[in-house]
Steps between C-alpha positions, in 0.01 A plus 500: 500500500170418334308799366142443403333702231136543409373537146166513321406290200197571285289195422205618292332759725646359824823592673695273733759620749774247570806519722812301414870506579740695281673169421179353356437825310846478342444135406166581335648792306807302395288205382278727292184391683452852634566825311526855632197599293289242690500687832538838664675619815265578787749695712856635502648188661344275235629730227854483638496120533350454153750736333785312668357166387459627143858628494642175635301281263583716197871481583476122550320460166761708315783286639323181389458626143844644428677359195858381538 
């Protein structure tokens, strides 16, 4: 199931609303191209999807950086 989320990014004095799939959101967060401080949740659904994406990407990043 593809869940789309909407977020706002501040560019100077302008704001842009963009909708993208949760998969793309996770890829952007995991790659470091997008950070949680760069956007805000516009509704409860977006907040839930974003929190889930942040949790998943933080877990993935921890597993990739564990020392053996």
